[in-house]
C-alpha atoms as one frame of an Amber mdcrd trajectory, in Angstrom:
protein
 171.747 162.483 155.407 169.389 160.637 153.003 169.794 161.073 149.588 167.250
 163.065 147.295 164.771 160.848 145.191 165.082 161.671 141.455 162.843 161.259
 138.472 164.336 158.940 135.546 165.456 160.626 132.534 163.492 160.489 129.754
 166.084 158.539 127.898 165.281 155.842 130.763 161.507 156.301 130.614 161.601
 155.865 126.672 163.800 152.732 126.869 161.501 150.039 127.039 159.203 150.728
 124.212 162.407 152.035 121.858 161.814 148.844 119.768 158.026 149.735 119.498
 158.022 153.642 118.244 160.429 156.479 117.260 161.738 158.499 120.220 160.073
 161.560 118.414 156.457 160.048 118.243 156.695 158.888 122.047 157.763 162.525
 122.691 155.346 164.276 121.020 152.430 161.473 122.144 153.320 160.121 125.424
 156.388 161.781 127.508 154.466 164.638 129.196 151.818 162.481 130.549 154.130
 159.565 131.455 156.187 162.372 133.530 152.952 163.873 135.071 151.533 160.264
 136.093 154.617 159.460 138.112 154.789 162.626 139.894 151.204 162.159 140.753
 151.546 158.935 141.889 154.181 159.963 144.160 152.092 162.781 145.299 148.729
 160.639 145.852 150.678 157.542 147.304 149.057 155.633 143.885 150.150 152.182
 142.334 148.828 151.200 138.718 147.559 147.926 138.183 148.077 147.070 134.017
 146.415 144.058 132.561 148.339 142.052 130.139 145.991 143.953 127.218 147.354
 147.467 127.884 149.150 149.503 125.204 152.985 149.820 125.648 153.294 153.006
 126.950 150.875 152.544 129.717 152.533 148.638 129.898 156.145 149.395 130.345
 156.280 153.435 131.119 153.572 154.041 133.885 152.594 150.453 135.554 153.580
 149.119 138.640 152.117 145.662 138.962 151.039 143.775 135.516 149.478 140.955
 134.518 146.522 138.741 133.992 143.299 138.711 135.950 144.513 136.208 138.316
 148.087 137.763 139.166 146.457 141.202 139.381 143.825 139.806 141.563 146.682
 137.931 144.117 148.726 141.015 143.857 145.791 143.299 145.153 145.400 141.369
 148.394 148.660 142.844 149.267 149.049 146.423 148.704 149.978 149.247 151.269
 149.298 152.225 148.617 146.330 154.204 149.556 144.934 154.732 146.026 144.749
 151.956 143.384 144.365 152.800 139.313 143.113 150.040 137.408 144.744 150.308
 133.693 142.096 147.528 132.937 138.207 147.055 132.388 135.655 147.552 135.133
 135.109 144.120 136.611 138.634 143.974 137.343 138.543 147.389 139.127 135.519
 145.983 141.030 137.394 143.004 142.191 140.403 145.389 143.325 137.368 147.219
 145.268 136.481 143.764 146.873 139.816 143.019 148.214 140.826 146.617 149.107
 137.190 147.789 150.770 139.057 150.754 152.576 141.202 152.251 149.588 140.411
 154.428 146.820 140.351 152.526 143.799 139.950 154.189 140.583 139.223 153.282
 137.040 140.200 156.195 134.178 137.028 155.366 132.168 134.025 154.122 133.828
 132.731 152.814 130.252 135.521 150.352 130.271 133.427 147.357 130.283 133.194
 143.731 129.016 130.966 141.917 126.776 131.166 138.854 129.010 130.673 141.034
 132.158 127.863 142.560 130.322 126.086 139.240 129.029 124.877 137.672 132.285
 122.706 139.041 135.360 122.362 138.173 139.243 118.793 137.112 138.303 120.370
 134.979 135.176 122.189 133.030 137.753 119.370 132.568 140.406 117.553 131.060
 137.088 120.559 128.697 136.461 120.471 127.545 140.288 116.528 126.871 140.055
 117.341 124.528 136.874 120.185 123.059 138.231 119.285 122.556 142.042 122.440
 121.345 144.205 124.864 122.085 141.140 127.831 124.395 142.495 128.225 127.754
 140.063 131.561 128.702 139.395 131.818 132.177 137.564 134.663 133.518 135.569
 136.127 137.024 137.022 134.780 138.590 134.088 131.663 139.260 135.964 129.947
 141.773 137.880 130.114 142.403 141.602 126.230 141.514 141.476 126.629 138.089
 139.542 129.817 137.467 141.817 127.513 137.862 144.835 125.319 135.209 143.533
 128.429 132.585 142.911 130.271 129.865 144.689 133.592 130.677 143.635 135.352
 132.586 141.089 137.743 131.585 138.574 140.029 133.356 135.907 141.546 131.634
 132.685 144.308 130.482 134.409 142.941 128.404 137.295 139.688 127.721 136.069
 140.622 123.729 136.093 142.194 123.968 139.240 138.957 125.304 140.813 136.789
 123.163 138.912 138.481 120.228 139.634 138.645 121.317 143.538 134.888 121.030
 143.860 135.042 117.298 143.463 131.663 117.121 141.514 130.161 115.124 138.187
 128.758 118.558 136.877 128.914 122.439 137.281 127.381 125.581 136.191 130.075
 127.545 134.679 128.861 131.032 133.741 129.444 133.431 131.818 132.139 132.410
 128.799 130.506 129.616 126.752 133.614 129.084 125.314 136.009 129.083 128.160
 133.352 126.230 129.660 133.232 124.337 126.692 137.221 123.884 126.787 137.618
 123.269 130.472 134.781 120.342 129.682 136.815 118.965 127.531 139.915 118.954
 130.040 138.159 117.880 132.528 135.573 115.534 131.354 133.340 117.499 133.929
 129.905 117.850 132.573 129.146 122.109 132.190 125.881 124.042 132.195 126.895
 127.058 130.170 125.532 130.458 129.523 125.795 131.888 126.073 128.260 134.554
 126.649 131.367 135.157 124.623 134.591 137.635 124.304 133.619 139.998 121.401
 137.286 139.866 120.882 138.341 136.048 120.958 135.195 134.544 119.320 136.579
 136.559 116.027 139.009 134.393 115.560 138.055 131.063 113.155 140.230 127.812
 112.852 140.460 128.504 108.970 142.219 131.903 110.007 144.921 129.706 112.004
 145.437 127.453 109.263 145.636 130.201 106.543 148.265 131.504 109.005 150.371
 128.376 109.390 150.161 127.898 105.513 151.817 131.850 104.934 154.190 131.548
 107.356 155.763 127.882 107.995 157.048 126.589 111.140 154.712 128.657 113.711
 154.123 128.273 117.236 150.387 128.947 117.879 148.660 129.841 121.492 145.572
 130.878 121.902 143.536 131.748 124.887 140.766 129.743 126.243 138.148 132.295
 125.580 138.616 131.205 121.984 136.177 128.894 120.619 137.022 125.012 121.318
 137.523 124.635 117.332 140.004 127.358 117.615 141.712 125.962 120.642 141.924
 122.609 118.765 144.441 124.295 116.248 146.836 125.849 118.538 150.012 124.194
 119.948 149.181 125.687 123.407 146.144 127.392 125.195 146.115 129.045 128.280
 145.892 132.638 129.999 147.912 135.518 129.190 150.385 134.471 131.789 150.423
 130.975 130.434 151.429 132.701 127.209 154.120 134.865 128.875 155.493 131.463
 130.511 155.292 129.455 127.292 157.457 131.796 125.356 160.001 132.167 127.986
 160.257 128.200 128.127 160.273 127.694 124.670 161.679 130.340 122.993 160.129
 129.966 119.694 161.478 131.624 116.527 158.104 132.519 115.553 154.586 132.601
 117.427 151.167 134.083 116.878 148.951 134.887 120.123 145.322 134.192 119.410
 144.557 137.137 121.560 143.952 140.693 122.002 146.753 142.529 120.149 148.685
 144.446 122.699 149.587 141.153 124.005 152.202 140.615 121.189 153.284 144.257
 121.412 154.324 143.838 125.002 155.972 140.500 125.228 157.929 141.924 121.838
 159.829 144.072 124.373 160.512 141.262 126.544 161.642 139.012 123.849 163.245
 140.901 121.201 164.331 137.621 119.255 160.917 136.386 118.687 159.337 137.005
 115.535 155.447 137.735 116.638 153.119 137.229 114.126 149.942 139.439 114.638
 146.805 138.957 113.683 144.958 141.707 115.055 141.787 142.017 117.425 141.548
 145.006 119.559 139.251 145.070 122.904 137.659 148.141 122.496 136.813 148.161
 126.533 140.619 148.105 126.856 141.318 150.634 124.638 139.315 153.178 126.387
 142.287 153.206 129.154 144.746 155.862 127.828 148.010 157.838 129.256 145.442
 161.048 129.315 142.690 159.504 131.193 144.762 157.703 134.115 146.555 160.971
 134.342 143.579 162.693 134.678 141.814 160.146 136.933 145.022 160.881 139.561
 144.212 164.792 139.258 140.717 164.238 140.051 140.782 161.452 141.915 137.858
 159.773 139.582 136.148 157.706 138.606 135.977 155.959 141.748 135.135 152.341
 142.132 132.264 151.578 144.863 130.276 148.096 145.643 126.775 148.450 147.039
 127.112 147.425 151.032 125.083 143.901 150.285 127.391 142.770 147.418 130.692
 143.437 149.203 130.624 140.248 151.842 129.308 137.216 149.215 130.934 138.840
 146.434 134.195 138.784 147.988 133.680 135.613 149.263 133.483 134.182 146.218
 137.154 135.958 144.961 138.722 134.512 148.142 137.765 131.278 147.636 139.265
 131.382 144.003 142.768 132.931 145.280 142.679 130.204 147.987 143.201 127.403
 145.646 146.978 127.193 144.633
């Protein structure tokens, strides 16, 4: 006779975040929602994808697949569940829907946006093509489906250099993140025609701030996200996507590290690397923080908000994402 699956105990559910919060706070604020979400996932055959910037109670206690934009997009190609919850921002949910057109994709808060995605339109892309005829367009995944549909190939911060170099051309239109484009231009020597959009979290960091932290904390590994300005990246010991940050820490095992990115990244990595001292300059992404346990629970209870993409955008937008994923 087959055994009956049992739910994890509260102690087991709390264990991953025990180093970050008191048990009584976890019980009071999160435990009921976590248990409800786990049951609702079983009921609806649902899976939760969580970006690395989600808070620890989401990232460690209810998510099934975690990662940066590239990792989540790759995993999204192979999902078997009927319902997909994106614990991230809207463009990520759209990307998952493009790769899973027949599945139900939900975002717990439809207003979880992105300053980069909101910083450019499909019309802007067409204007850039007119200004630079014949130059391929590489679009950061932090963009709407409408913009992706006007694009030759997408990229993430984790594979931007590989995508750009794969084109074998001397110049590229790289949008919408001006700083990412400039950092890739410096790495590759390929001329970038850019757009003046920036991440509202990463543009706040300054070289002066980083130098001050070095003076305050002594020997310190500094890892910057490539959405930071080139001047900030130049001050860092390493620059890369959130996945690259994870790999760097796992490989180098620094005693003390500072991540120049969204706050929750350090919280989540501190659970994985308890011996590493994380210095935490805290810039929160207000859009990522719109996703909470409570609205994840509500999304599963009400099957909302469902992400849809206009029919005329689906094929061209999907094509630009699939071209990106085909580049190893």
